[in-house]
KEKE-3310 file (N, C-alpha, C; in steps of 0.2 Angstrom, whole numbers, plus 5000, padded with zeros to 4 digits):
npx = (5021:5036:5043:5050:5056:5058:5073:5080:5082:5074:5066:5054:5036:5029:5017:5009:5008:5002:4991:4986:4984:4977:4966:4961:4959:4949:4938:4937:4932:4918:4909:4901:4905:4920:4913:4908:4921:4927:4919:4919:4932:4936:4927:4927:4933:4922:4906:4889:4881:4867:4869:4878:4871:4862:4873:4877:4866:4858:4850:4849:4851:4857:4869:4875:4876:4888:4897:4901:4908:4919:4924:4929:4939:4947:4948:4940:4933:4919:4909:4900:4888:4878:4862:4865:4877:4894:4905:4923:4938:4949:4965:4976:4973:4976:4989:4994:4985:4987:5001:5002:4997:5008:5017:5012:5014:5026:5032:5041:5041:5030:5030:5022:5018:5022:5009:5000:4990:4986:4979:4973:4974:4982:4999:5016:5032:5048:5051:5052:5061:5054:5041:5040:5035:5021:5024:5026:5012:5004:5011:5008:4994:4993:4999:4989:4979:4983:4986:4997:5013:5024:5026:5023:5022:5027:5043:5052:5053:5067:5072:5065:5072:5084:5081:5079:5085:5094:5087:5077:5063:5047:5034:5016:5004:4988:4977:4987:4991:5000:4997:5001:5017:5031:5045:5062:5074:5089:5095:5106:5123:5133:5143:5140:5125:5122:5112:5101:5086:5072:5056:5042:5025:5013:4997:4988:4973:4961:4961:4962:4959:4959:4969:4980:4992:4995:5000:5012:5019:5022:5030:5040:5045:5050:5060:5068:5073:5080:5088:5099:5096:5094:5085:5070:5061:5050:5039:5023:5007:4997:4984:4981:4975:4974:4986:4994:4989:4992:5007:5008:5003:5012:5024:5030:5032:5028:5038:5037:5030:5031:5030:5022:5032:5033:5027:5015:5002:5002:4999:5005:5010:5010:5020:5020:5032:5038:5046:5054:5063:5076:5076:5086:5102:5100:5106:5112:5100:5091:5077:5065:5052:5036:5032:5020:5013:5022:5032:5039:5056:5066:5066)
npy = (4872:4878:4873:4877:4868:4868:4867:4850:4850:4861:4873:4862:4864:4874:4869:4880:4887:4876:4874:4887:4886:4875:4879:4889:4883:4872:4882:4885:4873:4873:4874:4884:4895:4898:4901:4914:4920:4921:4929:4942:4944:4948:4959:4976:4985:4987:4976:4974:4963:4962:4961:4952:4942:4940:4938:4926:4919:4916:4915:4930:4926:4915:4919:4929:4921:4912:4922:4927:4917:4916:4929:4926:4919:4928:4932:4940:4958:4965:4978:4990:4999:5012:5005:4995:4982:4981:4973:4966:4960:4955:4963:4956:4943:4941:4940:4931:4918:4912:4912:4901:4889:4888:4885:4873:4865:4865:4873:4884:4893:4895:4897:4906:4904:4918:4931:4928:4931:4945:4962:4967:4980:4989:4992:4992:5002:5007:5020:5037:5053:5060:5056:5060:5070:5065:5053:5057:5062:5052:5044:5055:5053:5039:5039:5047:5037:5033:5019:5016:5019:5024:5037:5054:5065:5066:5063:5077:5078:5080:5072:5060:5056:5051:5041:5028:5010:5009:5005:4999:5005:5009:5012:5011:5011:5016:5019:5027:5036:5037:5028:5021:5017:5007:5004:4999:5000:5002:4992:4994:5002:4994:4981:4968:4968:4970:4964:4965:4973:4985:4987:4996:5000:5009:5014:5023:5033:5033:5022:5011:4993:4988:4981:4986:4985:4971:4970:4979:4972:4961:4964:4969:4960:4950:4958:4959:4946:4945:4956:4955:4956:4948:4947:4954:4964:4971:4981:4980:4987:4979:4980:4983:4974:4971:4973:4964:4952:4954:4955:4941:4934:4937:4929:4934:4931:4928:4934:4940:4948:4963:4971:4985:4993:5008:5025:5031:5045:5048:5035:5018:5007:4992:4981:4971:4960:4955:4946:4941:4927:4927:4913:4897:4895:4901:4910:4925:4931:4921:4916:4915:4915:4909:4899:4897:4889:4881:4873:4884:4888:4882:4888)
npz = (5036:5048:5064:5079:5091:5109:5117:5125:5138:5144:5155:5167:5165:5176:5192:5197:5184:5178:5181:5179:5165:5163:5169:5159:5147:5151:5153:5139:5134:5131:5118:5114:5121:5115:5103:5106:5112:5099:5093:5099:5100:5086:5083:5083:5094:5107:5113:5115:5125:5120:5106:5103:5107:5096:5085:5087:5090:5101:5115:5125:5140:5141:5134:5143:5153:5148:5146:5158:5164:5154:5158:5173:5169:5165:5151:5144:5146:5155:5155:5164:5155:5157:5156:5151:5146:5141:5133:5128:5122:5134:5133:5137:5135:5121:5120:5130:5131:5117:5119:5130:5124:5116:5126:5131:5121:5119:5110:5102:5091:5079:5062:5049:5033:5021:5017:5003:4998:4992:4991:4974:4971:4977:4977:4981:4984:4983:4995:4992:4994:4991:4996:5009:5015:5014:5020:5035:5037:5038:5048:5058:5059:5063:5077:5083:5086:5097:5101:5092:5095:5104:5103:5103:5094:5078:5070:5063:5044:5039:5048:5046:5035:5038:5046:5044:5038:5024:5008:5015:5015:5012:5002:5001:4987:4981:4968:4963:4974:4991:5002:5014:5023:5026:5036:5040:5055:5060:5075:5084:5082:5080:5074:5074:5075:5064:5055:5062:5064:5067:5065:5056:5054:5045:5042:5031:5038:5031:5023:5030:5032:5022:5017:5015:5026:5026:5011:5013:5023:5018:5007:5014:5023:5013:5004:5016:5019:5008:5007:5018:5031:5045:5054:5061:5071:5082:5091:5099:5105:5117:5114:5102:5090:5077:5073:5078:5074:5060:5059:5064:5054:5045:5047:5060:5078:5094:5106:5120:5132:5138:5152:5158:5152:5148:5152:5144:5141:5151:5160:5163:5151:5142:5130:5117:5112:5096:5085:5071:5060:5048:5039:5045:5038:5026:5012:5006:4996:4993:4998:5013:5012:5006:4991:4980:4987:4995:5010:5023:5024:5036:5052)
capx = (5023:5040:5041:5055:5054:5061:5077:5077:5083:5072:5063:5048:5030:5027:5011:5006:5007:4997:4984:4982:4982:4970:4958:4959:4959:4942:4934:4934:4929:4911:4910:4898:4912:4922:4911:4907:4926:4929:4914:4919:4938:4934:4922:4933:4931:4919:4900:4884:4876:4862:4873:4882:4867:4862:4877:4877:4858:4856:4846:4853:4852:4863:4874:4877:4880:4895:4900:4904:4913:4926:4925:4931:4947:4949:4948:4935:4931:4913:4909:4893:4887:4871:4859:4868:4885:4899:4911:4927:4942:4955:4970:4983:4972:4979:4995:4993:4981:4992:5009:5000:4997:5014:5023:5011:5016:5035:5034:5045:5040:5028:5030:5018:5020:5020:5003:5001:4981:4988:4976:4977:4973:4988:5006:5023:5037:5052:5050:5058:5062:5047:5035:5041:5028:5014:5023:5025:5006:5002:5014:5004:4987:4994:5001:4982:4975:4985:4990:5002:5018:5025:5029:5018:5025:5031:5047:5053:5055:5074:5075:5064:5077:5091:5080:5078:5090:5094:5085:5073:5058:5044:5027:5010:5000:4982:4976:4992:4991:5003:4991:5004:5023:5035:5052:5067:5078:5097:5092:5112:5128:5139:5144:5137:5118:5120:5106:5094:5081:5066:5052:5036:5021:5009:4992:4982:4967:4955:4963:4963:4955:4961:4975:4988:4996:4996:5003:5019:5024:5024:5038:5046:5050:5052:5064:5072:5076:5086:5093:5104:5092:5091:5082:5066:5058:5043:5034:5015:5001:4992:4975:4982:4976:4975:4993:4996:4986:4994:5012:5009:5001:5018:5029:5033:5032:5027:5044:5035:5026:5036:5025:5024:5040:5034:5021:5010:5000:5000:4998:5011:5008:5013:5020:5022:5039:5038:5051:5054:5070:5075:5078:5092:5107:5099:5111:5110:5098:5087:5070:5063:5044:5033:5031:5015:5010:5027:5033:5044:5062:5068:5068)
capy = (4876:4875:4874:4876:4867:4869:4861:4845:4855:4867:4872:4861:4868:4873:4867:4886:4888:4872:4874:4892:4885:4871:4883:4892:4877:4869:4887:4884:4867:4873:4877:4892:4901:4898:4904:4920:4924:4923:4935:4947:4947:4950:4964:4982:4990:4982:4975:4973:4958:4958:4960:4945:4936:4940:4937:4919:4916:4911:4919:4933:4925:4910:4922:4931:4915:4910:4928:4926:4912:4921:4935:4924:4917:4935:4933:4945:4962:4969:4984:4993:5007:5014:5000:4988:4978:4981:4967:4966:4956:4958:4964:4952:4937:4942:4936:4926:4911:4908:4909:4896:4885:4887:4883:4868:4861:4865:4875:4891:4898:4893:4903:4904:4908:4924:4928:4928:4934:4954:4966:4968:4985:4990:4991:4995:5002:5012:5026:5042:5057:5066:5055:5060:5073:5061:5048:5060:5064:5045:5043:5058:5048:5034:5043:5050:5033:5030:5012:5013:5021:5029:5045:5059:5070:5062:5066:5080:5077:5079:5068:5054:5055:5047:5036:5020:5008:5011:5002:4996:5009:5006:5015:5008:5017:5016:5025:5033:5040:5035:5026:5018:5015:5003:5002:4996:5006:4997:4992:4995:5002:4988:4977:4960:4967:4974:4962:4965:4979:4987:4989:5000:4999:5014:5013:5029:5032:5031:5015:5004:4988:4987:4975:4990:4984:4965:4972:4983:4969:4956:4967:4972:4955:4947:4961:4959:4940:4945:4961:4957:4957:4941:4948:4959:4964:4975:4981:4981:4987:4972:4984:4984:4965:4971:4972:4958:4948:4956:4953:4934:4931:4937:4926:4936:4927:4934:4933:4941:4954:4968:4975:4991:4996:5015:5027:5034:5050:5047:5027:5013:5004:4987:4981:4963:4961:4952:4943:4937:4926:4924:4902:4895:4892:4904:4913:4933:4930:4916:4919:4910:4916:4902:4900:4892:4884:4875:4874:4889:4886:4880:4893)
capz = (5042:5051:5070:5081:5097:5117:5121:5130:5145:5144:5162:5166:5168:5185:5196:5196:5178:5172:5184:5175:5158:5165:5170:5153:5142:5154:5151:5132:5131:5129:5112:5114:5122:5109:5097:5109:5111:5093:5090:5103:5098:5077:5082:5084:5101:5113:5108:5121:5127:5115:5099:5104:5105:5089:5082:5087:5088:5106:5120:5129:5148:5141:5133:5148:5158:5147:5147:5166:5163:5151:5162:5177:5168:5162:5143:5141:5151:5156:5158:5163:5151:5157:5157:5146:5149:5135:5131:5125:5124:5138:5128:5140:5133:5114:5120:5134:5128:5110:5123:5134:5120:5113:5130:5133:5114:5119:5103:5103:5085:5072:5058:5045:5026:5020:5014:4995:4996:4991:4988:4968:4970:4982:4973:4984:4979:4987:4999:4990:4998:4989:5000:5017:5018:5016:5026:5041:5039:5041:5056:5063:5060:5068:5082:5085:5087:5104:5100:5087:5095:5111:5102:5104:5089:5071:5067:5056:5037:5039:5055:5043:5029:5040:5050:5042:5035:5017:5005:5018:5018:5007:5004:4997:4984:4979:4964:4964:4980:4995:5009:5019:5024:5030:5036:5045:5058:5064:5083:5086:5078:5081:5067:5074:5074:5058:5052:5065:5062:5071:5059:5058:5047:5047:5037:5031:5042:5026:5018:5034:5031:5014:5014:5014:5030:5022:5006:5016:5027:5013:5004:5019:5025:5008:5003:5022:5017:5001:5008:5022:5036:5047:5061:5062:5078:5082:5097:5097:5111:5117:5113:5094:5090:5071:5071:5082:5069:5054:5061:5063:5047:5041:5050:5067:5082:5100:5111:5127:5135:5143:5156:5161:5150:5148:5153:5139:5141:5160:5162:5161:5145:5140:5123:5115:5108:5091:5081:5063:5060:5042:5039:5046:5033:5021:5011:5003:4988:4994:5002:5018:5012:5004:4984:4976:4994:4998:5015:5022:5026:5043:5057)
cpx = (5031:5040:5049:5055:5059:5065:5075:5077:5080:5067:5056:5042:5028:5020:5007:5003:5003:4992:4980:4978:4976:4964:4955:4956:4950:4937:4931:4934:4923:4913:4906:4902:4918:4920:4910:4914:4929:4926:4916:4928:4938:4929:4927:4928:4927:4910:4896:4883:4873:4862:4877:4879:4864:4866:4879:4871:4858:4852:4851:4855:4858:4869:4878:4882:4887:4900:4905:4907:4920:4928:4930:4939:4948:4952:4944:4934:4923:4912:4901:4891:4880:4867:4860:4874:4890:4903:4917:4933:4949:4963:4975:4980:4974:4986:4997:4992:4985:4999:5008:5000:5004:5020:5020:5014:5024:5035:5034:5042:5037:5026:5026:5020:5020:5013:5003:4993:4981:4981:4979:4976:4978:4994:5010:5027:5042:5052:5054:5057:5056:5041:5035:5037:5022:5016:5023:5016:5003:5004:5010:4997:4988:4996:4994:4978:4976:4987:4993:5010:5018:5025:5022:5017:5029:5036:5048:5055:5062:5074:5073:5068:5083:5089:5081:5086:5089:5092:5080:5068:5056:5037:5021:5006:4992:4979:4980:4995:4994:4996:4994:5011:5025:5042:5055:5073:5083:5093:5101:5118:5134:5137:5139:5130:5118:5115:5100:5091:5074:5062:5046:5032:5016:5004:4986:4974:4961:4957:4964:4958:4955:4964:4982:4992:5000:5002:5011:5023:5026:5030:5041:5049:5051:5058:5070:5076:5082:5091:5097:5102:5090:5087:5075:5062:5055:5041:5028:5011:4997:4986:4975:4982:4976:4982:4997:4995:4991:5002:5014:5009:5009:5024:5032:5031:5033:5035:5041:5032:5032:5030:5026:5030:5039:5027:5020:5005:4998:5000:5004:5007:5012:5014:5021:5026:5039:5044:5050:5061:5068:5077:5085:5095:5104:5104:5107:5106:5092:5081:5066:5055:5042:5032:5027:5013:5015:5028:5038:5050:5063:5068:5071)
cpy = (4873:4876:4873:4875:4868:4861:4855:4847:4859:4866:4868:4866:4868:4871:4873:4886:4882:4873:4882:4890:4881:4874:4885:4887:4874:4876:4886:4878:4866:4876:4884:4896:4901:4903:4913:4925:4926:4927:4943:4948:4949:4955:4971:4984:4985:4980:4973:4965:4956:4959:4955:4940:4935:4937:4928:4914:4912:4916:4921:4931:4920:4913:4924:4925:4913:4916:4929:4922:4914:4926:4932:4922:4922:4935:4939:4951:4964:4974:4988:5001:5008:5006:4991:4987:4977:4977:4967:4962:4958:4957:4957:4946:4936:4937:4929:4919:4910:4907:4903:4890:4882:4882:4876:4862:4861:4868:4884:4896:4892:4897:4901:4906:4914:4925:4930:4931:4942:4956:4968:4976:4991:4989:4995:4996:5006:5017:5031:5047:5062:5063:5056:5065:5069:5055:5052:5062:5057:5041:5047:5054:5043:5034:5045:5044:5031:5023:5010:5015:5024:5037:5047:5066:5066:5066:5070:5077:5075:5073:5060:5051:5050:5044:5030:5018:5010:5004:4996:5000:5009:5011:5010:5013:5014:5020:5030:5037:5038:5034:5021:5018:5010:5004:5001:5000:5000:4997:4994:4997:4998:4983:4971:4960:4971:4971:4961:4973:4980:4990:4993:5000:5002:5012:5020:5029:5029:5025:5009:5000:4985:4981:4980:4987:4977:4966:4973:4978:4963:4959:4968:4965:4950:4951:4960:4953:4940:4950:4961:4956:4950:4941:4952:4958:4970:4975:4982:4982:4981:4974:4984:4976:4966:4970:4967:4953:4949:4954:4944:4932:4932:4934:4929:4932:4932:4930:4934:4947:4958:4972:4982:4994:5003:5017:5032:5039:5047:5041:5024:5008:4996:4985:4973:4965:4954:4950:4939:4935:4925:4916:4901:4893:4895:4909:4920:4930:4924:4919:4913:4913:4911:4905:4894:4887:4879:4877:4879:4885:4884:4886:4890)
cpz = (5045:5059:5074:5089:5103:5115:5125:5136:5149:5152:5162:5169:5176:5186:5193:5188:5174:5175:5182:5170:5157:5165:5162:5148:5144:5151:5143:5131:5130:5124:5109:5117:5119:5104:5100:5109:5105:5089:5094:5099:5091:5078:5084:5090:5105:5109:5115:5121:5121:5108:5098:5104:5099:5084:5082:5091:5094:5111:5124:5136:5147:5139:5139:5154:5156:5147:5153:5165:5160:5155:5167:5175:5166:5154:5141:5148:5150:5160:5158:5156:5152:5160:5153:5148:5141:5136:5127:5128:5130:5134:5131:5137:5125:5114:5124:5133:5122:5113:5127:5130:5117:5118:5131:5128:5114:5113:5105:5096:5080:5066:5052:5039:5025:5016:5007:4995:4997:4989:4980:4967:4974:4980:4980:4980:4984:4989:4995:4993:4996:4993:5007:5018:5020:5022:5033:5043:5042:5047:5059:5065:5065:5076:5085:5088:5096:5105:5094:5089:5102:5110:5102:5099:5084:5071:5063:5049:5036:5044:5051:5038:5031:5045:5051:5038:5027:5013:5008:5021:5012:5008:5000:4994:4983:4976:4963:4969:4987:5002:5015:5018:5028:5031:5042:5047:5062:5071:5085:5080:5078:5077:5067:5075:5068:5053:5056:5065:5065:5066:5061:5051:5049:5041:5037:5034:5036:5022:5022:5031:5023:5011:5013:5019:5027:5017:5009:5018:5021:5010:5008:5021:5019:5004:5011:5021:5012:5002:5013:5028:5039:5052:5061:5068:5078:5089:5097:5105:5111:5114:5105:5090:5081:5070:5074:5076:5063:5054:5060:5059:5043:5044:5058:5072:5089:5104:5118:5127:5139:5146:5158:5159:5150:5149:5145:5141:5150:5163:5159:5156:5145:5133:5122:5110:5103:5087:5075:5061:5053:5044:5040:5040:5025:5017:5006:4996:4988:4998:5007:5017:5007:4996:4981:4982:4995:5005:5017:5025:5032:5046:5063)
residu = (MET:THR:VAL:THR:ARG:LEU:GLU:PRO:ASN:ALA:PRO:ALA:LEU:THR:GLN:ALA:ASP:ALA:GLU:THR:TYR:ALA:ALA:TRP:PHE:ALA:CYS:LEU:ALA:GLU:PRO:MET:ARG:VAL:ARG:LEU:LEU:HIS:ALA:ILE:ALA:THR:THR:PRO:GLY:SER:VAL:SER:VAL:GLY:GLN:LEU:ALA:GLU:MET:VAL:ASP:VAL:ARG:GLN:PRO:THR:VAL:SER:HIS:HIS:LEU:ARG:LYS:LEU:ALA:ASP:VAL:GLY:PHE:VAL:THR:LEU:THR:LYS:ALA:GLY:THR:SER:THR:ARG:VAL:ALA:VAL:ASN:PRO:ALA:CYS:CYS:THR:GLY:LEU:PRO:HIS:ALA:ALA:ASP:ILE:VAL:MET:GLY:VAL:LEU:ASN:ALA:ARG:PRO:CYS:CYS:PRO:THR:ASP:LEU:PRO:ALA:ASP:ILE:THR:THR:ARG:PRO:MET:ALA:ASP:ALA:ASP:LEU:GLU:LYS:VAL:ARG:ASP:ILE:TYR:GLU:GLN:GLY:ILE:ALA:THR:GLY:HIS:ALA:THR:PHE:GLU:THR:GLN:ALA:PRO:THR:VAL:GLU:GLU:LEU:ARG:THR:LYS:TRP:THR:GLU:GLY:HIS:ARG:TRP:VAL:ALA:GLU:ALA:ASP:GLY:VAL:VAL:VAL:GLY:TRP:ALA:ALA:ALA:ALA:PRO:VAL:SER:GLY:ARG:ALA:VAL:TYR:SER:GLY:VAL:ALA:GLU:THR:SER:VAL:TYR:VAL:ALA:GLU:GLY:ALA:ARG:GLY:ARG:GLY:VAL:GLY:LYS:ALA:LEU:LEU:TYR:ARG:GLN:VAL:THR:GLU:ALA:ASP:THR:GLY:GLY:LEU:TRP:THR:LEU:GLN:THR:SER:VAL:PHE:PRO:GLU:ASN:ARG:ALA:SER:LEU:SER:LEU:HIS:HIS:GLN:ALA:GLY:PHE:ARG:THR:VAL:GLY:VAL:ARG:GLU:ARG:ILE:ALA:ARG:HIS:HIS:GLY:ARG:TRP:ARG:ASP:THR:VAL:LEU:LEU:GLU:ARG:ARG:ARG:GLY:VAL:GLY:LEU:ALA:THR:GLY:GLU:THR:ALA:CYS:CYS:GLU:ASP:GLY:ALA:ASP:CYS:SER:THR:GLY)
# end
């Protein structure tokens, strides 16, 4: 794993930030709270206190005590639902806590290798014009989740035909059926940004949880490394924890949170800006991803 550290003249950590981070780390000094936070974060949606007690095999009053501590520092939210309490991860925790650890350790980028445990039953190939109708259908399914994009309507097939960078659009197939797609679009028409692209990954509703996104991102980043793109960037809603995790596995790092960047269905939304850089010094034709478990190129 390669890391890029802060420059020697980077701003010092403020007292206020140090106190905030210390409170977060102190809260997690109790192993039971670490177990509970992990259980909550890896459970889709929300979970009841009773369910959590069963998951960690601890009495419910003890779980409730630790949940209050986690809620006090903002790691989780507690919501009354009738006579029970539903627990969910605070979306800001998904970026705030990892970012805090990076700041304290002076690490700007810890880029893991591209994942190699790809699903055997999923194949990827270049997207063809004949795929665009299916691609649009999957796009609409993503829009319907409310956590994939600010778009409220998928582009037309004709718009999709010219939307993405040539040579950087892909589909995933299972049993000969298109079940997802990934594509990169230019961020600017200026020549100096010719190697910078905005990426998108969408998985069909019925194919989620099968590793389709992992296979698509692997194809996307490896082809980008050898195909003239030196920077990939994307924006993800903080609530979309699965997408954040997927991108981090593929070597993207969190650049920052763009707070209240735009309104979506009548409310302000934040987005997490992620970026993946091709290794420094790599020429076109070389790859920044790992092979046979070797370390990644420097970033």
